[in-house]
N, C-alpha and C positions, 0 to 999 in steps of 0.2 A: 785706419780706422775705421772701421762698418759700424755702422747706424742703420735703428728702424724707425723710420716718419712714417708717423702716422696723422690721417687730417680728419680735424671732429668734429658735425657737424652741432645744431644749438639743441637738438634731439636726438634720445636712443636711437628714433627708426630712421634716423637718415643715413645714408650708405656713408661709409669710412674707406679712402684709398690708403694705401700703405706702401712702402717703399723699401728694401732693404738692400743699402748701396754700401759700398770704399771710396769712401773719402780722399785717401793716398792714391787710391790705384783708376777712382771717377770710371767706378765701374758698376752698375747693376748687377747685383745678385738673385733677387729676385724683386716684383712687384703685383697686387693684383687691388682686387675694392670687395672690400664686404657689406654685406647687406646690409646690416646696421649695424651699432653700438657694444649690443649685447653677444655679440660676435667676435669681442675681440680676445678673448683665452685663446682663440685660435693661434694667435699669433705670438700666442707667452717662447711657445718650442723658439721659432727662427729669432726670436730677441735671443733667447740664451743671458749669458753675459753684454749682451753689446746693449750700450749705452740708450734710449730711447726719447725723440724728440716728438713730443704735437703739435701741430698745428689747429688751430681752432678757426672759427667760424668770425669773421671780425668784423660782422652785423652785427656784434651782441657787445661790438667795445665803442667806444668814445675816445678816441687819442686825442687830446688835447696838448697846448704849446699854453704856458704861464706866465705872465712876466714875474718877475721879483726882487725889489730890491737890491740894492748893488751889498754883497757879503755878506746874503743871507745863513739864516745861523739854523741850524735846525730845527728849530722849535720854527723861524719863520716856515721850514717846506713842511711841518706837520699841519700847519693851516689849510695847507691847498688844498680839500676836502670844501671850506668854507670859503673860497674865492670861489669853485666854482657849484658853490652852490644850485644860484641863479640859471647857469646853462641846464641845470640837469633836472629834469620830471619827476628821476626816481628820488627817496628820499634814499642821503650820501650815506649815511648808518648801515646801508645795508650793502653801498659800493666799495670798491675795493680798490685804492690807490695806486697803484704800481709805477715807480720813476723810470721813465726813459734818458737817454741823454739828455745835456744840458750844455745849451749853447750863448756862453757870454753871459745874459740873463734872465733864458725865456730855458723852464722847464716844461722837458716833456712829461706828459703823463697818459698813461692808459688806466680807463675807469674799465670797473667791469663788474656784473652781481658777484654778490660772496657766494652766494648762492648756485651758480650755476658753473664757477670759478672750483666750487666743490667740486659740483655734482662730474666735472671732466675730472677732477681724481681720483673718483670713485670709481669711474666706468676704467683706467687704468689699470689702479690697485687690483680692483676683482677680475679683471684679466690677467694680475701675475705681472704686469709688467711693468719693472719700476724706471716711475719718468720724474727727470729733476728740472726739465726746460717745458715752460710751455710758451707759447707765443703767436700772437695773432699773424693771421694768415699773408694779410697783404703786407709784411712785414718781411714777406719770404720771398715778393715778387721784386724781381732786379729792379733797382735801380734807375732812373730815365731820368736826367737830369736838364733835359730841355722839355720835356714835356711828361703823361703818363706812359705805364707799360701796363699791359692788357695778359692775360693769362686768366685760362681757361678750365676748370676742373671737372668732369661731364659737363652735366648744363648750370653749374655756379661760373659766375662769373668773376676775378679779380685785381679791380687796378686799383696799381699804386701812384698815387698825384704828385706824393712829392717826396721828401726821408722818412715823416711822422703825418701822410694821412697815406686815406685808400677808400675803397667801397667797396664789396662785397654783396652779393648777392645774384637769384635770376635772372639767365639770359633776355625773359622775355619781359622785364621791367626796366632791366641794369643798364642796356643799350639803347631803347629809347630816351634812358634819360640824359645819354653823352651826347645821343643826339641834339636836344632840347638845348644841352648845357652850351656845348659846342656853337650854331647855331647865332648867340649871343655873345661871341666872343670878336673883335675886331680880326686878331689873326688867328691863319689858322692855328688848329691844337692839334701842337706834334703827337703823334701814339708811336708809343715802339709796340708792335702783338705779337704774343706768343704764344695768340689762343687761336685754333682750327677755324675761327669763324672770320670771312673775308667783311671788314670795317670800311671798303672803300664809298661802299654807300651812308655812311655817314656823314651829312655838310661839315665843311670850313672844316675841315683834315688833313693832317698831310700824315703817313700811314709808312713806315717803316716794318716788312714783314720779318720774322726773325722766325724760324726753325725749328719746332721742335717737336722732338717722335714721344717723349714718356713727360709729361706739364710737372708729375710728382718730382722726376730726376732736377726741374729748372728749378724748383722751390725747395727741396733739399740744399742744391750749392751754394742756394744764397742763405737758407736755414743754417751753412753752418758756420756763415761769417755775419750772424746778427747775433752780439753782447743784451741787449735784452732782454729781459726775461722774467713771465706775468707772477711765476712762484718767489715772489721776494716778501721780507719779513717774516711774518706771523706764517706764510706757506711759504716758506722754502722746504724742502725737502730734507731728512736731517738722512745720512746711510746710515744702515745700524750693521752690525759687527755679525757674520752670518753663524759665527758660533754661538759666539752668546742665544743668537733668540733660538739655536735648536736645543742648546741647554735650559734653554727659560721653559721650550714646548715639552723635553720629554718630563719637567718637571712637574710643570700644569698637568700631562694625563696622570701622570703618577699619585698626584692629591685630590682628581679625580673621580677614578676610580675608588680611594678611598671611600669618597661618602656612600651614603646607602642609599636606596632610590626613593623610601619619602622625601628626606630633607633636600634632593636636589630638587622634587616636583614643589617644596614650598617651600626655596630660591627662586625656581620661577616662576611659579606666580605671584608671589611678591614682588621680583623686578618689572613684568610684567603691568601686576598694579600700579606701579611705579613711575614705569613709561608713558602709560596711558594717562595718567593724572599729569601730567609733565607735558606730554604733547597737546591734553586738552588745555594746558594751560598757556601755555607757547603761542597756540591758535587763536585762543581768545586773546591774548595784545596784538596778534599779528592784526588779527581782525580790526580790534581800535586804533594800533598804528595806523593802517590805511583807510583809514577813516577818517582822523584826525592824526595828521602827520604832528603838529605842536602840541601834542598833550603833555610830552612832556611825561617825569616819572608819577608816578599813582600811586594808592595802595588799594582804596577800594573803587572798584572798575566804574560799578552804579553810580557812586557819587560823580568819578571823570568826565562822566561822558551824557551825565544831566545836566553838569556844569559846561562844557564845549556843546551840545546843545543851545546851552541859552545865547553863549558870545556868538552863536551862530542864527539864533535870530535877531540878534540886535543888531549886526553888522554894522555899515554905515552907514545913515537918514533910511530913505526906501530901500537898500541894495545889501539884502543878508543873503546869505550864500543857500538861503531855503527856498527864499525867494526868486533869486535868479535862476537857480536851477529849474523852477516850476516853472515858469517863464522860457527856460531853456527844453521843454517836454517836447515839443513839434521839434524843433530843427535833432535832436536823440532820432525820435519816430522816424520822420522822414528820412533821413541818410543812415540808420542803422547805426551810427557810430556809437559807439563804447565808451565810455570812461577807465581808465585802468589807478589811475593815481588822481586823488584830487587835493590843493592845495588851496585857501581862504586867504585873501590878506585883506581885514576888512577895515584896516584905514584908507586902501588903496578901493575900496569896493572891486577886489579884481577876482576870478575864481584864474589858477593856471595847473592843467592836469594834460595829462600823458592820455590819448584816444585815441583808437582801434579801430580802421574800416577795412571793409573789403577789398578796398583799392582807392587809389589817391583820389576821385573825383568824387567818393563817400565824401571823405574829407573837404572839398572842396568846398559839396555841397551842407555842408554842417555847416562851416562856414558864412556862406552865403545867407540859409536859413534863420541863422546868429543875427548876424548884422539887419536881414529884414524882421528882427521879431528890436531891434533898438541896441542892440550890443555892440562896442569896441570889440574887433578881431583883427589879435594877432597870430599868425602861425608862425611856428620856428620849422626845424630840424626832420625833414621825415626820411622814416629807413621802412624796407622791408623782413619782415622777419616769419617767414614760414606761408604760412595763406592770408597774411592780413599788415597791412600798412599803419605804421607808428606814428604818430606826432605831436608834438609839442604846442601845444593853443595854451594862449592868452588869452579871458576873456574881462572886457570892465562895462561898467554901463555907464551908460552915458549922463545918466539925471544924477 
């Protein structure tokens, strides 16, 4: 069977690698790289009736394990987002939780932004590519049971650490991160190297080099045996009947021709006004919920915001959110770190936020300044997304 494999990045401007190959003959039919995702339509003719598999940048996806009670029911599975809420800096309502393999009482879960998952689908649909399988690219790297597997596509390094764990990012930061990790290990880190980079200089490692002429072929071979798919539940693709679609399209065209120009113009104008109104309402709602994640359902946005502001000013003792942010102003200014999402627990006098800096040192500098200002600071996972480093930070008042 012939397939088209494409690898999508985090933004439309990132390059897209692609490969057409025969999984039965193990033969590459064609391959290449597009400058950006807006050029995906050029692959529509190559795809033809072939199934399309999309690999997506794993830096945007959190692969987690959740411990379940024995004989967990569907009700328990539906509560998984709430089980992971404390580990995620983002609003769980804006995340999609795709279930992976289950091992004994442990359930694998992939967490991805709904907006980004829908964006990937839009890119493919707009290009005329019928894709019903999307896989995180780390799961398409061959699994090495005794250690890690490393593969590169261009300047991107993809590392598979175990069955359900991995890293993906630019070579400039990810290889130093591997070196930092390996130095702290008691035993040498076993690495199977499928990349074009020589990894022998990484300390405390034992490297096994694998000859790879075409990285996308290695990914395609492994992806063909991956049973996991991000497109599940509400995002599962339902194939349409082509003949029925063509009949509907002809009928729609004929119906549109019957309409007069004035009716069409008025209808389009009314639709535009409704869309603008809906977009404005959505933007207001998103802005309010971004600033006040626990605001809940409200009718009057002005009253709801005033109420939340009053709560923030009250805080716990002298440690209100507004007071804490005021005291942290110097730390933000000197480190040039910017908060992306902020949550405040008044009972614990704690701010939990996802912050962005231009490098790892900026986040460390922010932590140092915040501690000097009299706060207890706890850093979480740090990921690289494009030109920024994103980290989870918990800040508590010592008073």
